[in-house]
Residue frames relative to the residue before (quaternion, step in Angstrom):
aa qw qx qy qz dx dy dz
M 1.0000 0.0000 0.0000 0.0000 0.00 0.00 0.00
G 0.3369 -0.7610 0.5278 0.1701 3.48 -0.94 0.87
N 0.5543 -0.5812 0.4503 0.3900 3.61 -1.19 0.34
N 0.0721 -0.8187 0.5697 0.0084 3.55 -0.45 1.23
R 0.4037 0.7216 -0.4925 0.2717 3.58 1.12 0.21
K 0.2788 -0.7646 0.5500 0.1875 3.50 -0.97 0.83
T 0.5184 -0.6192 0.4580 0.3716 3.58 -1.02 0.58
P 0.4723 -0.6890 0.4551 0.3085 3.59 -0.85 0.87
E 0.3395 -0.7375 0.5190 0.2673 3.63 -0.86 0.66
V 0.4356 -0.6649 0.5446 0.2675 3.47 -1.27 0.61
R 0.3478 -0.7414 0.5289 0.2227 3.52 -0.71 1.02
A 0.2237 -0.8203 0.5215 0.0716 3.53 -0.64 1.22
D 0.4934 0.7051 -0.4323 0.2693 3.66 1.16 -0.39
S 0.7136 0.4389 -0.2892 0.4631 3.66 1.04 -0.55
Q 0.5103 0.6631 -0.4090 0.3641 3.60 1.26 -0.35
A 0.6336 0.5104 -0.3394 0.4721 3.54 0.97 -0.89
D 0.6336 0.5170 -0.3506 0.4564 3.72 0.85 -0.63
I 0.6630 0.5259 -0.2929 0.4451 3.54 0.98 -0.89
A 0.6455 0.5248 -0.2905 0.4727 3.51 1.14 -0.94
F 0.6473 0.5358 -0.3109 0.4442 3.53 1.03 -0.87
L 0.6581 0.5004 -0.2850 0.4851 3.61 1.03 -0.97
L 0.6511 0.4832 -0.3440 0.4735 3.68 0.98 -0.64
L 0.6131 0.5416 -0.3425 0.4621 3.60 1.06 -0.67
I 0.6772 0.4703 -0.3005 0.4795 3.54 0.90 -0.88
F 0.6137 0.5595 -0.3467 0.4361 3.62 1.00 -0.68
F 0.6946 0.4519 -0.2701 0.4902 3.58 0.88 -1.00
L 0.6279 0.5185 -0.3613 0.4543 3.60 0.91 -0.62
V 0.7143 0.4249 -0.2694 0.4864 3.66 0.98 -0.72
A 0.7183 0.4870 -0.2509 0.4289 3.50 0.98 -0.70
T 0.6553 0.5360 -0.3096 0.4329 3.48 1.24 -0.63
T 0.2913 -0.7386 0.5762 0.1942 3.64 -1.01 0.67
M 0.2688 -0.7645 0.5649 0.1555 3.53 -0.92 0.80
N 0.4341 -0.6645 0.5451 0.2700 3.53 -1.10 0.81
S 0.2718 -0.7621 0.5671 0.1543 3.57 -0.86 0.86
D 0.4440 -0.6789 0.4954 0.3106 3.62 -0.80 0.82
K 0.1612 -0.7623 0.6195 0.0957 3.53 -1.09 0.82
G 0.2926 -0.7682 0.5427 0.1726 3.53 -0.88 0.89
L 0.6771 -0.4469 0.3654 0.4564 3.58 -1.29 -0.21
S 0.3359 -0.7304 0.5342 0.2614 3.63 -0.73 0.77
R 0.1377 0.7640 -0.6155 0.1357 3.47 -0.73 1.16
V 0.2973 -0.7264 0.5966 0.1674 3.48 -1.10 0.83
L 0.2882 -0.7561 0.5548 0.1936 3.60 -0.54 1.15
P 0.5679 -0.5918 0.4845 0.3042 3.45 -1.27 0.65
P 0.5378 -0.6334 0.4283 0.3552 3.60 -1.06 0.63
L 0.5703 -0.5898 0.4232 0.3844 3.54 -1.09 0.41
P 0.4751 -0.6529 0.4639 0.3646 3.61 -0.91 0.62
P 0.6357 -0.5311 0.3986 0.3936 3.54 -1.29 0.43
E 0.5907 -0.5991 0.3944 0.3696 3.58 -0.99 0.80
D 0.6892 0.5257 -0.2972 0.4005 3.68 0.94 -0.69
V 0.5691 0.5937 -0.3666 0.4349 3.58 1.39 -0.17
K 0.4072 -0.7211 0.5170 0.2164 3.54 -0.84 0.96
V 0.6178 -0.5582 0.4103 0.3720 3.65 -1.12 0.59
E 0.6367 0.5312 -0.3388 0.4446 3.60 1.03 -0.76
D 0.6882 0.4855 -0.3060 0.4440 3.56 0.94 -0.68
Q 0.6313 0.5418 -0.3411 0.4376 3.63 1.21 -0.31
K 0.4636 0.6807 -0.4541 0.3400 3.64 1.25 -0.22
I 0.3360 -0.7312 0.5732 0.1545 3.47 -1.23 0.77
K 0.5339 -0.6406 0.4655 0.2964 3.47 -1.06 0.89
D 0.5715 -0.6228 0.3838 0.3718 3.64 -0.99 0.70
R 0.6145 0.5444 -0.3649 0.4392 3.61 1.04 -0.59
N 0.7067 0.4718 -0.2653 0.4555 3.58 1.13 -0.51
V 0.6696 0.4265 -0.3211 0.5163 3.55 1.25 0.37
L 0.1488 -0.7431 0.6480 0.0757 3.54 -1.00 0.89
L 0.1519 -0.7984 0.5754 0.0919 3.66 -0.34 1.13
V 0.0877 -0.7581 0.6461 0.0138 3.52 -0.76 1.21
F 0.0488 -0.8231 0.5654 -0.0235 3.54 -0.52 1.22
V 0.1241 -0.7781 0.6151 0.0286 3.64 -0.83 1.01
N 0.1641 -0.8066 0.5568 0.1114 3.62 -0.62 0.97
A 0.7621 -0.4157 0.2644 0.4200 3.58 -1.26 0.07
A 0.6636 0.5082 -0.2760 0.4745 3.56 1.26 -0.59
G 0.5285 -0.6414 0.4021 0.3841 3.52 1.39 -0.06
Q 0.4795 0.6431 -0.4733 0.3640 3.66 1.16 0.24
I 0.2976 -0.7791 0.5443 0.0902 3.49 -1.09 0.89
M 0.0454 -0.7450 0.6626 0.0625 3.56 -0.92 0.84
A 0.0200 -0.7710 0.6361 0.0217 3.56 -1.00 0.89
G 0.7441 0.0138 -0.0958 0.6611 3.49 -0.32 1.41
D 0.7470 -0.3273 0.3048 0.4920 3.53 -0.94 -1.15
E 0.5990 0.6103 -0.3163 0.4107 3.55 1.31 0.20
S 0.2737 -0.7488 0.5661 0.2096 3.56 -0.73 0.79
M 0.0497 0.8435 -0.5295 0.0749 3.58 -0.73 0.86
D 0.5536 -0.5653 0.5176 0.3257 3.54 -1.45 0.26
I 0.6303 -0.5297 0.3910 0.4113 3.60 -1.17 0.48
R 0.6297 0.5564 -0.3514 0.4128 3.66 1.00 -0.70
G 0.7028 0.4628 -0.2798 0.4622 3.69 1.11 -0.52
L 0.5168 0.6880 -0.4074 0.3059 3.57 1.28 -0.39
K 0.6323 0.5520 -0.3500 0.4159 3.61 0.93 -0.89
E 0.6998 0.4869 -0.2926 0.4331 3.60 0.86 -0.99
K 0.6037 0.5533 -0.3247 0.4732 3.55 1.18 -0.81
A 0.6562 0.4863 -0.3223 0.4785 3.61 0.96 -0.92
K 0.6719 0.4903 -0.3405 0.4384 3.66 0.77 -0.85
E 0.6108 0.5288 -0.3631 0.4642 3.59 0.97 -0.73
F 0.6822 0.4849 -0.2879 0.4654 3.59 0.92 -0.86
I 0.6513 0.5135 -0.3372 0.4455 3.58 0.87 -0.85
T 0.7795 0.3865 -0.1988 0.4511 3.66 0.71 -1.09
N 0.0123 -0.8153 0.5712 0.0943 3.63 0.94 -0.79
A 0.0452 -0.8527 0.5201 -0.0162 3.50 0.89 1.22
A 0.7482 0.3858 -0.2576 0.4744 3.76 0.82 -0.76
D 0.4299 -0.7150 0.4502 0.3183 3.63 1.20 0.19
D 0.0832 0.8265 -0.5370 0.1472 3.55 0.90 0.94
E 0.4167 -0.7273 0.4729 0.2715 3.60 -0.75 0.92
N 0.6443 0.5011 -0.3230 0.4790 3.60 1.22 -0.25
L 0.6546 0.4583 -0.3008 0.5206 3.60 1.26 -0.10
P 0.7532 -0.4777 0.2114 0.3997 3.61 -1.19 0.45
E 0.4947 -0.6126 0.5064 0.3515 3.61 -1.10 0.53
K 0.2708 -0.7160 0.6154 0.1880 3.43 -1.38 0.24
K 0.1216 -0.7703 0.6191 0.0925 3.60 -1.07 0.73
D 0.4291 -0.6905 0.5231 0.2558 3.60 -0.82 1.15
T 0.0408 -0.7952 0.6016 -0.0636 3.54 -0.63 1.18
E 0.3400 -0.7208 0.5737 0.1889 3.50 -1.04 0.93
I 0.0822 -0.7893 0.6084 0.0099 3.55 -0.72 1.06
E 0.3205 -0.7514 0.5420 0.1971 3.54 -0.71 1.10
L 0.3144 -0.7570 0.5584 0.1279 3.59 -1.07 1.02
E 0.6764 -0.5510 0.2967 0.3883 3.58 -1.11 0.29
D 0.6559 0.5060 -0.2872 0.4809 3.47 1.35 -0.40
G 0.6135 -0.5829 0.3205 0.4255 3.57 1.40 0.13
S 0.5673 0.5985 -0.3805 0.4185 3.53 1.26 -0.20
K 0.3821 -0.7387 0.5022 0.2368 3.54 -1.26 0.27
W 0.2161 -0.7771 0.5845 0.0885 3.52 -0.96 0.83
T 0.1818 -0.7914 0.5743 0.1041 3.61 -0.56 1.07
Y 0.0387 0.8254 -0.5576 0.0792 3.58 -0.61 1.07
P 0.3575 -0.7380 0.4935 0.2899 3.68 -0.73 0.74
V 0.2059 -0.8177 0.5344 0.0584 3.54 -0.22 1.39
S 0.4466 -0.6944 0.4967 0.2678 3.60 -0.83 0.98
E 0.3570 -0.7180 0.5673 0.1875 3.52 -1.12 0.85
G 0.4716 0.7350 -0.3910 0.2906 3.56 1.39 -0.06
V 0.1232 -0.7511 0.6467 0.0499 3.55 -1.21 0.68
I 0.2555 -0.7442 0.5952 0.1635 3.57 -0.90 0.93
S 0.1782 -0.7874 0.5880 0.0503 3.64 -0.55 1.17
L 0.0969 -0.7807 0.6164 0.0347 3.61 -0.53 1.28
Q 0.0691 0.7805 -0.6187 0.0559 3.42 -1.03 1.04
T 0.1514 -0.7764 0.6114 0.0184 3.45 -1.16 0.94
T 0.4607 -0.5847 0.5555 0.3706 3.44 -1.49 -0.12
R 0.6385 -0.5342 0.3507 0.4289 3.60 -1.16 0.26
D 0.7504 0.3909 -0.2436 0.4740 3.57 1.11 -0.51
T 0.2867 0.7546 -0.5292 0.2614 3.56 1.18 0.57
N 0.5246 -0.6285 0.4847 0.3080 3.55 -1.02 0.86
Y 0.4915 -0.6767 0.4656 0.2892 3.65 -0.82 1.02
E 0.6589 0.5145 -0.3579 0.4160 3.57 0.91 -0.88
V 0.6419 0.5017 -0.3288 0.4778 3.67 1.04 -0.76
Y 0.6094 0.5552 -0.3559 0.4402 3.56 1.02 -0.74
I 0.6375 0.5314 -0.2907 0.4761 3.61 0.99 -0.98
M 0.6586 0.5354 -0.2936 0.4399 3.54 0.90 -1.03
V 0.6326 0.5260 -0.2966 0.4849 3.55 1.05 -0.91
Q 0.6544 0.5071 -0.2972 0.4756 3.59 0.85 -1.02
N 0.6489 0.5407 -0.3195 0.4295 3.56 0.89 -0.84
E 0.6774 0.5107 -0.2743 0.4529 3.47 1.01 -1.08
L 0.6511 0.4877 -0.3251 0.4822 3.58 0.98 -0.84
A 0.6599 0.4792 -0.3387 0.4692 3.72 0.91 -0.74
R 0.6086 0.5328 -0.3545 0.4692 3.66 1.04 -0.62
A 0.6294 0.5307 -0.3627 0.4365 3.57 0.96 -0.72
F 0.6696 0.4950 -0.2964 0.4676 3.53 0.94 -1.01
N 0.6226 0.5610 -0.3192 0.4424 3.62 1.04 -0.86
E 0.7104 0.4681 -0.2789 0.4455 3.55 0.86 -1.01
V 0.6133 0.5290 -0.3462 0.4734 3.57 1.20 -0.62
R 0.6180 0.5529 -0.3062 0.4676 3.55 1.08 -0.81
D 0.6631 0.5038 -0.3109 0.4580 3.55 0.99 -0.95
N 0.6054 0.5455 -0.3396 0.4697 3.68 1.15 -0.83
V 0.6869 0.4713 -0.3144 0.4552 3.63 0.78 -1.08
A 0.6827 0.5060 -0.3216 0.4176 3.57 0.87 -0.98
M 0.6423 0.5306 -0.3239 0.4483 3.54 1.08 -0.78
N 0.6547 0.5170 -0.2851 0.4720 3.60 1.05 -0.81
K 0.7390 0.4141 -0.2298 0.4792 3.59 0.92 -0.88
F 0.8571 0.1571 -0.0509 0.4879 3.54 0.74 -1.10
G 0.5593 -0.6668 0.3751 0.3191 3.59 1.27 0.19
S 0.7312 0.3097 -0.2178 0.5675 3.65 1.30 0.18
V 0.5979 -0.5511 0.4441 0.3763 3.47 -1.32 0.41
F 0.6989 -0.5192 0.2879 0.3988 3.58 -1.16 0.53
E 0.6495 0.5324 -0.3010 0.4518 3.68 0.98 -0.88
E 0.7055 0.4610 -0.2770 0.4616 3.66 1.06 -0.60
L 0.5570 0.6159 -0.4161 0.3705 3.61 1.20 -0.04
N 0.5341 -0.5806 0.4902 0.3706 3.51 -1.20 0.27
E 0.7191 -0.4913 0.2654 0.4137 3.58 -1.27 0.40
D 0.6217 0.5482 -0.3371 0.4465 3.56 1.01 -0.75
Q 0.6809 0.4885 -0.2632 0.4779 3.50 0.90 -1.02
R 0.6305 0.4947 -0.3423 0.4905 3.61 0.95 -0.67
N 0.6171 0.5319 -0.3407 0.4692 3.65 0.88 -0.75
A 0.6491 0.5021 -0.3274 0.4684 3.62 0.91 -0.87
V 0.6751 0.5252 -0.2773 0.4376 3.53 0.80 -0.96
T 0.6430 0.4985 -0.3041 0.4956 3.54 1.13 -1.03
K 0.6124 0.5372 -0.3484 0.4637 3.68 0.92 -0.55
A 0.6809 0.4770 -0.2747 0.4831 3.57 1.03 -0.93
V 0.8056 0.1335 -0.0743 0.5724 3.54 1.04 -0.65
P 0.0318 -0.8492 0.5261 0.0332 3.58 0.37 1.09
L 0.4885 -0.6499 0.4998 0.2987 3.54 -1.15 0.73
K 0.0680 0.8203 -0.5640 0.0658 3.58 -0.25 1.19
I 0.2242 0.7317 -0.6082 0.2106 3.60 -0.04 1.32
S 0.1306 -0.7727 0.6207 0.0235 3.51 -0.67 1.17
E 0.1854 -0.7899 0.5782 0.0860 3.50 -1.00 0.90
A 0.2859 -0.7844 0.5374 0.1189 3.52 -0.48 1.21
E 0.5841 -0.5544 0.4264 0.4119 3.60 -1.18 0.45
P 0.5322 -0.6405 0.4474 0.3263 3.61 -0.93 0.91
R 0.4567 -0.6790 0.5195 0.2459 3.50 -1.22 0.76
Q 0.6238 -0.5759 0.3680 0.3791 3.53 -1.15 0.37
G 0.8225 0.1505 -0.0160 0.5483 3.57 0.76 -1.13
A 0.6436 -0.4848 0.3980 0.4385 3.48 -1.30 -0.16
K 0.5583 -0.6134 0.4567 0.3218 3.51 -1.18 0.73
K 0.3104 -0.7771 0.5149 0.1859 3.47 -0.90 0.95
C-alpha cells in the first residue's frame, strides 16, 4: 500500500483579513512628519489709495543677492563666498557710517511696554534674493540662513544696547519693539530661467 495521504492545505481566506487589519493598525499608529517651510512675515498690503509709482524702492535701499545654478553668489555688484554674505548683509542693514550708497534710515517712534516712546533709525533697506530655476536647494537654504543670521545678529546688538540682553532673552513686548526697530525685510523675486551671464 502506498502513502495516499494528501498534504493539508493552508487556508488563506483569513490571511487577507489579517493583512488588512495590520495595514490599518500601522496607518493609525504611525506619525507623519509634516513639512515645515521657512518662517517669513509678509509685509502688509499697501493702502488702496497709494499709486504703484509711489511704492517703488530707491536703488540704494535694495541689496540684490543673486544665486546661480553653480552656487555662485553675487551681493550687489560683488561676487562672494557664502561666508562673506552675512557681514555684507549686516553692513547693508545697519549702515552704521550713514553711507549714501547704503539704505536710508527713518526715525521711527516705537512704543515700549511702560508706555514710553523709543525713537530708532529704522533702515529702509530690503534684501532681494533672486535665484535661477536650477539653483541647488541646499545652496538656497544656506543663503537664506546666512541672511536670517545677519538680521538676528543685528537684532541681538540692538537688544543688548537698549535692554541689556540678547533678543531671545527679552520678554515678548521687548522683542516686538526690537522687531519693529530691525524688521526682517527679505524679498524673494521670481526665479530666472537660466544662469546669470
